[in-house]
C-alpha positions as a printed Julia matrix, in Angstrom:
237×3 Matrix{Float64}:
 -13.59   -4.13    5.27
 -14.18   -4.24    8.87
 -12.31   -2.44   11.72
 -12.28   -3.19   15.82
 -15.32   -0.6    16.7
 -12.76    0.83   19.03
 -10.99    2.8    16.29
 -13.78    4.56   14.34
 -15.28    5.95   18.51
 -11.09    7.61   18.66
 -12.16    8.81   15.27
 -15.49   10.4    16.68
 -14.42   11.66   19.84
 -11.63   13.83   17.23
 -12.51   17.76   18.1
 -12.45   18.46   14.6
 -14.02   16.74   10.89
 -11.63   15.13    9.97
 -10.57   14.62    6.09
  -9.75   11.14    5.89
  -8.22    8.96    8.7
  -6.52    5.61    7.63
  -4.64    3.0     9.66
  -0.25    3.42    9.78
   2.66    1.51   10.83
   2.93   -1.97   11.17
  -0.6    -2.82   10.02
   0.34   -1.13    6.92
   4.06   -3.01    6.74
   2.31   -6.37    6.5
   3.87   -7.12    9.94
   1.36   -7.07   12.99
   2.9    -8.21   16.45
  -0.75  -10.08   17.93
  -0.34   -7.36   20.57
   0.57   -4.12   18.14
  -0.72   -0.89   18.96
  -2.67    1.02   15.95
  -1.2     3.79   13.98
  -4.11    6.29   13.01
  -2.94    8.76   10.79
  -4.55   11.57    8.72
  -5.94   15.23    8.11
  -8.59   16.85    9.55
 -10.16   20.5     8.77
 -10.19   23.62   11.26
 -12.89   26.27   11.04
 -13.09   29.0     9.15
 -12.54   31.32   12.56
  -9.69   29.72   13.63
  -8.5    30.0     9.34
  -8.69   33.27    9.35
  -6.92   34.32   13.12
  -9.58   35.25   15.32
  -9.2    31.69   17.42
  -6.6    29.34   18.05
  -6.51   26.14   16.95
  -5.06   22.82   16.84
  -2.42   22.37   13.57
  -1.71   18.43   15.07
  -3.73   16.49   16.98
  -2.17   13.65   19.48
  -3.73   11.26   20.88
  -2.92    8.06   23.03
  -5.22    5.52   24.67
  -5.4     1.99   26.04
  -8.94    0.65   25.78
 -10.07   -2.54   27.15
  -5.93   -3.8    25.83
  -5.35   -1.7    22.71
  -3.14    0.58   22.15
  -4.48    3.23   19.74
  -1.96    6.21   18.68
  -3.62    9.17   16.43
  -1.76   11.72   14.74
  -3.83   14.18   12.38
  -2.48   17.5    11.08
  -5.05   20.56    9.93
  -5.04   20.14    5.95
  -3.05   23.02    5.2
   0.31   22.07    7.44
  -0.41   18.44    5.58
  -0.58   20.31    2.01
   3.23   21.73    2.79
   4.45   18.17    4.08
   3.44   16.87    0.83
   5.79   19.25   -0.32
   8.75   18.23    1.58
   9.54   15.5     0.15
   7.78   13.56    2.91
   7.25   10.11    2.04
   5.37    8.91    5.48
   2.69   11.3     4.93
   2.47   10.3     1.28
   1.85    6.35    2.74
  -0.36    7.88    5.32
  -2.45    9.43    2.44
  -2.13    6.43    0.2
  -2.63    3.83    2.69
  -5.51    1.31    1.4
  -6.35    0.7     5.09
  -8.71    3.77    5.65
 -11.32    4.7     8.24
 -12.52    7.84    7.38
 -13.19    9.0     3.96
 -14.69   11.95    1.84
 -15.11   12.99   -1.79
 -11.87   15.51   -1.0
  -9.79   12.53    0.71
 -10.14   11.17   -2.76
  -9.25   14.52   -4.72
  -5.72   14.78   -2.52
  -4.41   10.96   -3.24
  -4.74   12.42   -6.63
  -2.75   14.76   -6.43
   0.12   12.54   -4.43
   1.81   11.23   -7.71
   2.49   14.65   -8.64
   4.11   15.37   -5.63
   7.1    12.56   -6.01
  10.49   13.29   -6.66
  13.54   11.41   -6.42
  14.68   12.89   -3.32
  12.03   11.32   -1.49
  15.21    8.81   -1.55
  16.55   11.13    1.35
  13.29   10.72    3.27
  13.98    6.62    3.37
  17.6     6.34    3.41
  17.73    8.67    6.4
  14.47    6.38    8.15
  16.96    3.08    7.35
  19.65    5.03    9.45
  17.55    5.38   12.23
  16.27    2.42   12.61
  19.68    0.22   12.05
  20.97    2.52   14.84
  18.19    1.3    16.76
  19.05   -2.31   15.98
  22.41   -2.04   16.56
  22.14   -0.63   20.21
  19.84   -3.62   21.1
  21.38   -6.54   23.12
  19.66   -8.87   22.19
  18.68   -7.47   19.28
  14.94   -7.38   18.36
  13.67   -8.25   14.97
  10.82   -4.62   14.86
  13.44   -2.82   14.08
  15.58   -4.49   11.39
  12.21   -5.87   10.0
  11.97   -1.23    9.69
  14.92   -1.16    8.18
  14.61   -3.64    5.28
  10.88   -2.43    4.85
  12.06    1.75    4.23
  15.34    0.3     1.77
  12.66   -1.72   -0.45
  10.4     0.63   -0.02
  12.3     3.48   -1.04
  13.67    1.39   -3.93
  10.32    0.6    -5.29
   9.43    4.19   -5.51
  12.96    5.12   -7.06
  12.15    1.93  -10.29
   8.56    2.18  -10.47
   7.34    5.67   -8.92
   4.49    3.62   -6.84
   4.55    3.42   -2.8
   4.41    0.36   -1.51
   4.72    0.27    2.03
   3.89   -3.35    3.12
   7.0    -5.76    3.17
   5.29   -8.91    1.86
   3.95   -7.57   -1.57
   8.18   -5.23   -2.0
   9.3    -8.89   -1.28
   7.77  -10.7    -3.99
   9.71   -8.52   -6.3
  12.84   -8.1    -3.8
  13.3   -11.61   -2.94
  15.16  -11.92   -0.33
  15.59  -15.0     1.39
  15.69  -14.46    4.87
  12.87  -11.47    4.84
   9.9   -14.41    5.37
  11.05  -15.54    8.35
  12.19  -12.53    9.53
   8.29  -11.5     9.33
   6.85  -15.16   10.9
   9.07  -13.87   14.32
   7.63  -10.87   14.13
   3.68  -12.17   13.52
   3.83  -14.71   16.14
   5.77  -13.65   18.53
   5.53   -9.68   20.87
   6.88   -6.46   19.92
   9.74   -7.21   21.67
   9.94  -10.2    19.99
  14.18  -10.84   19.33
  16.67  -12.64   17.56
  18.04  -15.68   18.95
  21.05  -15.84   16.43
  21.26  -12.47   14.69
  24.3   -12.7    12.31
  24.88   -9.42   12.39
  28.01   -9.12    9.77
  25.02  -10.54    7.43
  22.93   -8.28    7.79
  25.16   -5.3     7.76
  26.75   -6.37    4.79
  23.1    -6.5     3.42
  21.75   -3.06    4.61
  24.8    -1.35    3.08
  24.35   -3.43    0.02
  20.83   -1.68    0.06
  21.8     1.34    0.98
  24.15    1.74   -1.88
  21.43    0.54   -4.33
  19.2     3.29   -3.27
  21.2     5.66   -3.5
  21.89    4.75   -7.12
  18.33    4.39   -7.86
  18.15    8.21   -6.19
  20.76    8.84   -9.2
  19.52    7.07  -12.52
  15.85    7.11  -11.84
  13.22    9.06  -14.17
  11.22   10.6   -11.42
  11.64   14.62  -11.59
  13.56   16.62   -9.04
  10.61   19.08   -8.24
   6.71   18.03   -7.62
   4.78   18.32   -9.89
   1.24   18.8    -7.79
   2.33   22.53   -6.57
   1.35   24.49   -9.6
C-alpha cells in the first residue's frame, strides 16, 4: 500500500529508531473526511544507555505538524511503556498494533503482533464503554450535533461487542456494520466522508440515538458477562 510521502518524512525525522508505525484514527475506522488529519502511532526504541539510566530519553514522543495542508499527528511510546499499556486492558494500543495501515515495520513488530491475542481479556469491554461514554457526552453538548462524535460512539461500541463475541479486534466501522446491520450507519458515514470534520446533522433524532446508545451499551455489558475471553492476559508469562 502506498502512502503520502509527507507521512514517511515525519517518520524519518523521528529521534529514535522505530519498531513500527501505523495509521490510526478516522482513516483506520473507515470514515475519514477530505480534511481529516493523519494519526500516526507506533513504538520507538530508546538507546541502551538511556534504558540503564545513564541518559535521559523520551518515553513518549508527540509531534504535530501541518505539511502543505496535510495535518499530521504523531505519537509513539518506548517499547517498555507500550508493553505495559498492552497489559492494562487498553484496546486503543492493540488497535494501533494491529492496524492494517502499516507505515513502518520490522521483524520484531511481527513478533509483537503475535502477542496481541493473548493480551485480550473480557475487561477490555470497560475500555470501549468508557470511550463511548466520553464521545456520547461530546455529542450531546454540541449544537448542532456533529456526525464525528456520533460515529465514534457507534464505532467503539461495535468494536467492543465484536471483541467480546469473537475475540477479534475490528476497528473499521464499515466492516463492523456488515455484521451489525444498523441501517443508519451508512448514511452517517456518507455524511462524514463527503463533508468536513465539522459536518453536522441537520435534524439529529436525539431520542432515537439515545435509545440506540443505551441499547448497545446494555448489549456490551451483557456480552462482557457471557464472553469466553479470559479475565487476565495470557501473554504476560
